[in-house]
N, C-alpha and C positions, 0 to 999 in steps of 0.2 A: 504494500500500500504506500509506503514511504517513497518507493521508487517511482510509482505512478505520479504522485504529486510533484516530485522533483522533475520528472520528465516533462510534465505539462508546464511547469514554471519556465523551463528552458526552450520550450517549443516556440518558434517564431510566431509573432502575433498573426501574421497573414495566414499561416497554416491552421491556426486554431479557429479561424473564421469558417473553414470548411466543415467543421463539426456542427455548425448552426443549421438546423433543419430548413429554415426559410430560405437560406442562401443556396443550399443544395437544390431545393425544389425549383427555384427560379432559374438557376443555371441549366438544370435538366430540361425544364419545360421550354426554354427558348431554344435549346439545342434540338429537341425533338420537333418543334414547329418549323424550324428552318430546314431540317433535313427532309421533312415530309413534302415540302413544296418543290424540292429539286428531284430530278430523275436519278435513278440508281444507275450505276455503271453497267450492271447486268442488262438493263433495258436498252443500252446503246450498243451492245455487242453485235457485230456482223461476222458470221462465220463464212469463210471462203475456202475454196480448194485451189491450190496452185500446183501445176505440174512443173517440177524442177528440170534442170538440164539433163538429168539421168532418166527422165520419164516417170519418176515416182510422184505419187499424189501426196501432197503435204497439206495438212490442215493449217489454216491461217486465221487469226482472229484480229479483227479491226474494230474501230469504234465509229459509229455514225458521226458524220461531220469531218472525219479524218480522211486523208487521201489513201488510195490504194498503195501508193508508194510507201507511205508510212507503215502500213500493215505488212507489206512485203519486206521492208527493211527490218522491222522488229522481228520478223520470222527468220531473218538471216538469208533471204533469197536474193536480195539486192544489196550490194555493198553501199553502206551509207556514205562512204567517201566519194563514190562516183557521182552522187547527185545530192549536193548539200542543201540546195534551196528548192522550195516548191513553187518557185516563181517561173512562169513559162518563158520569160525573157532570158533566164539563165539556163534553160534546158537545152541539152544537146542529145536527147533521146536515149540516154543511158537507162532510163526507167521504162523503156518501151516494153509492153506486154501484149500478148495475143489473147483476145477474149472470145469465148465460144459464142456462136451466132445467136443462140437463144437469149443471151444476156446483153448483147449489143443493142437490142431493141428497147431494153429497159434503161439504157443510158441516154443522157442528152447527146445530141450530135456533137462531134468534135468542133472546136472553134477553128476559125481560119488559121490562127497561129499554130494550133496543135497539128492541123493537117500539113501546114508548111514545114514544120520541124520534122514530122514523120517522113514526108517526101524527100526533103533534102538530105536526110540521114539514111534513107533506104539504099540498098546496094545498087539498084538500077534506077533510082529516082522514082519508083512507084511503090507506094506503101500498100501493104496488105489491108484488105477491108477489115480484118480482125485486129489490126494494130491500134493501140491507144497508148497514150502516155500515162503512166501510173500517177504522175504528179498532178494530172488533170481530172482523174476519176475520183469523185467524192463519194464516199460510202454512205449508203442509206439502207433502211430496213428492207427495201424492195430488192436489194442485191444479196440477201441472205442465200448462201449456197452457190454463189457465182463461181464459175470455173475460169481460171486464167492460166496461161502458159508463159513461162519465162523463156524468151528466145535465146538462142546461142549468141554470145558476144560477137559483135562485128569485128572484122580483122583489125581495124584500127583501135579497138577497145582492149585487145588482148595485150597484156604487158610483155 
C-alpha cells in the first residue's frame, strides 16, 4: 500500500489525468465518431492479377484512388527507380502494361498524351491496343479482378 501511494505521488500530473473517467470517455467518444465517418482501408482494396515476365499469375493489391503503377511497384513487379513520378510529362513508358480486353472497356480512354508516349516508345511506332501506362490507370472498385501483363523490357531499358 505504501508503494502505491509513493508511486502515485511521483506519477507525472498529465498521466494521472488519464485515470479520470470523464476524460477517458470524451477522448474515446471523439475518436470513435471521427473514425466512423471515414472509410476503412479494407473498403478501398482493389485486388488485381498480374502476369509477370515468367508467365506466373501474381496477386496484387491496390487501393482505390491509387494508380496501377503504385500497386505494381508495391508488389515488386515494376522497379520503383525506373519511374519515380506519376506525372505523365515525366513518363517514358517504363510503366507500360498490357490489359486484357474485357477490362479495357471499363477504363476511361487513354489521353492524347498517354497515346503519344505509348506510340513513341513502341518498337515500331505502333502501340498495342492493350497497352496502357500504369501511371495513368487509376484504380476503382469496378477494376476488382482486373488482369494485367507486365511486358518484356524494351532493349533500351535493359541494363
